[in-house]
C-alpha positions as CSV (number, residue, x, y, z in Angstrom):
1,M,0.0,0.0,0.0
2,V,1.3,3.5,-0.9
3,I,0.2,7.1,-0.6
4,V,0.1,9.1,-3.9
5,S,0.0,12.9,-4.0
6,G,-0.4,15.2,-7.0
7,V,-2.1,18.2,-8.5
8,S,-5.7,17.4,-9.7
9,K,-6.9,18.3,-13.2
10,S,-7.9,22.0,-13.6
11,K,-11.4,22.6,-14.9
12,G,-11.2,26.4,-15.2
13,F,-14.1,28.7,-14.2
14,Q,-17.2,26.6,-13.6
15,G,-20.8,27.4,-12.6
16,V,-22.6,26.2,-9.5
17,V,-24.1,23.2,-11.2
18,K,-20.8,21.6,-12.1
19,R,-18.8,22.9,-9.2
20,H,-21.2,22.2,-6.3
21,G,-23.8,19.9,-7.8
22,F,-26.8,22.2,-7.7
23,H,-29.7,20.7,-9.5
24,G,-31.1,23.9,-11.2
25,G,-34.5,25.6,-10.8
26,P,-37.8,24.7,-12.4
27,R,-38.0,25.0,-16.2
28,S,-41.7,25.9,-16.2
29,H,-43.6,29.2,-15.5
30,G,-41.4,31.3,-17.6
31,Q,-38.1,30.4,-16.0
32,K,-35.2,30.9,-18.5
33,T,-32.1,32.4,-16.9
34,F,-32.5,31.7,-13.2
35,R,-32.2,27.9,-13.3
36,T,-28.4,27.8,-12.8
37,R,-27.7,31.0,-10.9
38,A,-26.1,30.8,-7.4
39,W,-28.2,33.5,-5.8
40,F,-31.3,31.7,-7.1
41,Y,-30.7,29.1,-4.3
42,R,-29.5,31.0,-1.3
43,W,-29.9,34.8,-1.7
44,R,-33.0,35.0,0.5
45,G,-32.9,37.6,3.3
46,L,-29.4,38.7,2.6
47,R,-28.7,42.3,1.8
48,N,-25.3,43.9,1.2
49,K,-22.9,41.1,1.8
50,V,-22.1,37.6,0.5
51,P,-21.7,35.4,3.6
52,A,-18.5,33.5,4.2
53,G,-18.5,30.0,2.7
54,M,-21.3,30.6,0.3
55,R,-21.1,28.2,-2.6
56,M,-20.7,30.3,-5.8
57,P,-19.2,29.9,-9.3
58,G,-15.4,30.0,-9.5
59,R,-12.2,28.2,-10.5
60,M,-12.4,24.5,-10.0
61,G,-9.6,21.9,-9.7
62,G,-5.9,22.4,-9.7
63,D,-5.6,21.5,-6.0
64,R,-3.1,19.2,-4.3
65,I,-4.8,15.9,-3.7
66,T,-3.5,13.0,-1.6
67,I,-4.9,9.4,-2.2
68,K,-4.1,6.9,0.5
69,N,-3.9,3.1,0.5
70,L,-3.4,2.5,-3.2
71,E,-2.2,-1.0,-4.1
72,I,1.0,-1.7,-6.1
73,I,0.2,-4.3,-8.7
74,G,3.6,-4.7,-10.2
75,V,7.0,-3.2,-11.2
76,D,8.2,-3.1,-14.9
77,K,12.0,-2.7,-14.6
78,E,12.5,-2.6,-18.4
79,N,10.3,0.5,-18.9
80,N,11.0,1.9,-15.5
81,Q,7.3,1.9,-14.5
82,L,5.4,1.3,-11.3
83,L,1.9,-0.2,-11.7
84,I,-0.6,1.1,-9.2
85,K,-4.3,0.2,-8.9
86,G,-6.6,3.1,-8.2
87,A,-7.2,6.7,-9.0
88,I,-4.1,8.7,-9.5
89,P,-4.6,12.5,-9.3
90,G,-3.7,14.7,-12.3
91,R,-3.4,14.6,-16.0
92,R,-1.4,12.0,-17.9
93,G,2.3,12.8,-17.9
94,T,2.3,14.9,-14.7
95,L,4.6,14.2,-11.8
96,V,3.2,12.6,-8.7
97,E,4.8,11.9,-5.3
98,I,4.6,8.3,-4.1
99,V,5.3,7.5,-0.4
100,G,5.5,3.9,0.7
């Protein structure tokens, strides 16, 4: 078992549906633009400030992620590769840190 750390894939600027899993508003009764807006969900009773921790659109991904307890399947000495079973953070070809 090993611990693998790396930088996750960057998604760029994303809305609340993709970033936080909001389901969207109703599509009926004339609703067109309010179905994916962040303030559509939680802007009730708030006036001049955005409260701390409010889930809103923004940059997603590109964070350092650590995955624990991944299993080593094999070692390929000819090609200098380590075969690990599980989800490795990051894009293909990026550097990851493996701690045994």
